[in-house]
Structure formats: C-alpha cells, structure tokens
N, C-alpha and C positions, 0 to 999 in steps of 0.2 A: 641657901645661896640669895647673895647682894641683888636687890631689884635691879641695879641697873644693869646688871650682865643679863636677868629674865627679859629685861625692856629690849639688850640690844639682841639676844637672840629673837624675840618676837618681832622687831623691824625686818631681821632680815628674811623670817618666815612670810611675812607681809607683802615684801616687795618680790620677793618669790612667785607669791601668788598673783601677784599683778601682773608679773612677767608671762605666766601662764596664759592669764586671761588675755591680755594683748595677744599672745601669740594665735588665739584661735580663732581670729581674722582666717587664717589659712587650716585648712583640714588637719585633724589631730591624727596619730597614729591610730587610737581607737577606732576613729573614722575610716581609716583605711582598711582597718581588720573588718568592719562590719559591714562595708558598703557592700561586698555581695551580696549575704543573706537578707538585709534588710533594707536595700535599697537608698537612694540618695537623699530623698526626705528627713526619712527616720534618722539617721546618721546625720545628718546636719541639725536637726533638732536637738541631739542629744550634746553636739558641741555647743551649739547655743545655749543650751541648759546650765552647763558645767560653767562657760563663761561668765553666765551671768551669777551663778554659785561664786564663782573665783571672786567676781568684782565684790559682790556682797559680801565675803568671808574679809576681804580684805579691810574694809571698813569695819566690821563687827568684833575683828580681833583687836584692831586699834582701840575701838571703843573699851572694850572687856577688858582691855590691858589698864586701862585707866580707873577701871572700876574695879578692878584686881577681887573678884568675887571671894569668897569665902569658900573652903573645901568642903564638899556635900552638897552644895548648891546648887539650885537650875541653871543657874548663869555660869558657874563653873563646868558643869557637865557641857553647856552648849559649848565654850570655849573648848574644851578637852575634844568635843566633837568635829569642830570646825577645823582644827589642828590636825587632827587625824585625818580628816576627808582630803586637806593637801595634802600631806604625806601619802595618801593612798594614791590621787591623780600623778603625783611624781612618779612613784612608782609603778603605777599601770602604764605610763605612757614609753617609760623607760623597756618593760616587757614586751610592749606591742610592736616599738620601735624596732626591735631585734626580730620578733616572731614574723612582723610581716615582709623582713628583707633576710629570706633563708639565704646561707651561703655567704653573705656579706659580712667579712670579719669586723668591719670599723662598726656597725650596728650590731654586731655580736657583743661589744663591749660595754653596750648602753647600760647594761644593769648593774655595772659595777662603777660604770663613768659616770653615772647620776647619781651615785650612790648617797653622796652628801647632801641632794635635793630632799631626799625621804628621811635622811637621818637626822637633819635639824629640827623638824617638826617633831619628830618622835620622840627627841630628846628633849624639847622643849616639854613636851607634856610629861616625861619620868621627873624632869628636875621641879615641874609646881607639884606632881603628885607625891613625890617623895624626897623633900627636904632633909638635909644633913649632911655633913662632910663625908661620910663613910659611902654614903651612897652617891653623890655627887662625882666623887671619884671613879667610881664603877660607871656612871651614864657618861661622863667626858670620854670614857673608851668607845661608845658609839661613836662618838664626833670624829675621833679618831680613824676609827674604823672607815667611817664614812668619806673623811679627807683621802683616805690612802686609798680606797676604792675608785674615788675621781682619779686621783693624778695616776693610779696604773693604768684604769682604762684610758685617760688622753695621751698616756705616756706609751702604751701599745700602738694606737692611731698615729702616735708619731715615728715611733719604729716604724711602722710600716705604710709610711709617708703616706698619710690621708690625703686625696687632692684638695678637699675644703681646709684644711689647714695651710697646703701652698697658697691658695687662694689669700688666707687670712695674713700671711707675711706678706706677700706680694702686695696684697692693695692697703696695706699698712704704710708699704715702704712707698708706692705712689701717694698713699695722702702726704706724706711728709716729705718725700723729695720731687712731687710731681710724677704725673704719668707722662712717660717720653713719648709715647706713641700717638697720646691725643694732642701733644705739645708739638710735634712733627709738620711743618709746612711746604717740606720740600721734597723729593725723593730720595737724595742724600741722607736730610736729617731722620728721613722714616728709615731707612739703614742703620742708622747710628741708634736710632730709637729700639729699635729692633733687636740690635745687639743689647743694650741697656736692660731690656726686659729680659732677653734670653739669660743675662748675668744674675738679677732678679731670681729670675727661678730656680736658678742653679744654685743659689745662695741659700735660696729655701729650703729645695731638697736636701742639701748638706747639714742643714742647722737641725732639722727635725729628728736624727738621729740623735744629736747630742741632746739635744732638749727631753728627749726619752732616758737617756741614763741620766739627766739631772732628777728626773720627776722619779724613777726607781730608787735612786738614791736619798731623795729625800723623804720616800715613804719608809725605806728602810729604818732611818735616824728617827722618824715619827713615832715609828713604832716599837724602838727600844724599851722593854719593860723596866720599869722605875726611874725612868729617866722623863724630864720636860724639857727639851731644849729648846729654850725660848726662840731663838735666832732661827732654828729651822722652821717654827710656826710663823715666824715673821715673814722670810722669805717666802713662803708657802702662800702667803695673803699678798704679798706684793705681785708675785707671779700669777697667781689666782686672778686676781684682778686685772691683770696685763691682757690674760689671754680673755678673760671676757669682754673687755672692752674691746678688743681686736675684732668683736661683732660688727661693732660700729664705726671704727676708723677703715675697716674694709669695704665695709657694704655701707655705709652711710648713717647719719644719727637717727631715721626712721627705724632702724634697728634698735632702739635702746629694750624693747623688750627681751631681745638676746642677752642683752646684759643683764638685765631685771632678772630673769628665770635661771639667770646663773650665779647671781649675787653670793649664793654660800661658797663658790668656790674658791674665792678670795675672804668670805665674811665668816666661816668658821674657823679657817685656820688665825682671824685676827681676833677673832672672840679665844679661842685658846691661848695666845699669844697674851690677850689682857688678863685672862681669867690666871693664868699662871703668874702674872706678876704680882698681884693680887696675894698668891699665896706665900707669905714671907719666911713662913714656917718650911716650907717644902725647900726643898735642895734641887738646885737649879745647875746643869750642866750646860756652859759655855762651849 
C-alpha cells in the first residue's frame, strides 16, 4: 500500500488515541466496572495509567511513522504493540460500556457502534504486516465492516430516539440559530421561546428515524459484494464528520476530545474513498 495511505490511517489512530486520553479526565467505563471490587483509589490509578500510556502512544506512533522501522525489528514490534493496545482499549471500553448498563438498549449497541474505532488500528497493523494487493483487498473489508457496524449501531440509537441524539440536534440548532430561551427578556418572549424550543425538539424526534433509515441504506450499499461505490463512502465520510463534530457544536468546544475519539467515524470512509479513487484498474459503480 502506498505510504501516504498508511500515514492517513496512522494519523486517524493517533488522533483517536489523543481523544481517548483527554476523555480520561472523567472516569472510564472500565473504572465504573472495577469500582465495586477494587475501590476508588485503585481504579482511578488505572485510568490515570491508561491516560499516560495513550499520551505516550500518540507521540510514539507519530515518531515511529517517520522512522518506518523495517519488518522484524524491535521498533516494528513496538509499533505493532502500541497500535494493538490502542485497539484493545477502544474495544474494552465498548464492551464495558454495554456491560455496566444492563437493560439499556442504547449502550447495548456500543460493541458494534464503536466498531470502526478498533477496526482502524487493527487494519493498520495488518496493512503494515501483510503488504500486497490481494491481501489489501481482504483487509479493506475489515474497515468496511467496521464502518458498517458503527453506522448500524448509531442507526439503531437514532431509530430508538436516543435522548442524547436529540440534545445534539437541538444544541447544534441553538448554536447556529440562537437559544430562544436564553434570549427571552420578557414573559411574552419566554412563551414564544418555549414554543420554538418545543418545535426544535419535535424536529429532532422526527428527524432521527429518517437518519436511521439513511444509515441502514448506506450500510447495505457499502457492503455490496464486488462493488466499491465511491459516492457512498464519501457521503458516509461527510456524515460521520458532521455527527462527530456535533459533540462540539452542541456541548461546546471544550468537548474536542469527543470529536477526536470519533475521528474514524468519518475518517475511515474518507480513507476508503481516497483508496478506491487510487485503484484505477478497479471497476467503480457510481
């Protein structure tokens, strides 16, 4: 695989690791799972240790990318180990996010909804370890299935009207069009503001099932055997970045880490689009 594509994938993994590191200012799902048997000091130390490791890995993976260690070398093994542990952390969090919330249908989707987060570093290891056009085509499907899992997971949450998704839509609308309740300066204005707020809530609730249907259709087209539909990958990239960015537009710019740890939601479809464009000999369906 062309080195620029490997760099593209590596940068996505690094940004994701940075996002996970910054997110650990708050307790992780693993922390919540271990809190009962181990106690607060111990699990807090685990989170802090993982945070330091992720900060270190982000820097180290960038440096190792420049060094381009040869296969079989110690540095290559270190590279693979760091990438693998980043993948493992994202997988562990997805599993425990579901485990500590029994009966919650939204968290039950986390193992598939986060799939692209651990598929990306895993695919990077395979691309580095097994170069060759034939193997690349097979590894590509790992990324396709990772993207598909994420869109299915988020699509199910949208179909079931996840409350936090409503907050993302309404919060983003408030950013661009103004928060009517905060702007109200009289009782009459407040009444009008509440009507506007209710209409935005209703719009979000009506939009989510439509978004869910779109997500499912995109997944079906992405997974068509023998097809590489570039326009589908490009739209999934745009939509993935938009939904990831909504964490900042709805909650504030200090939530940049929520965008960073979701960078692969749009980054991997974009990777597929650019990779497919480079395959001039492959038939592309538009």
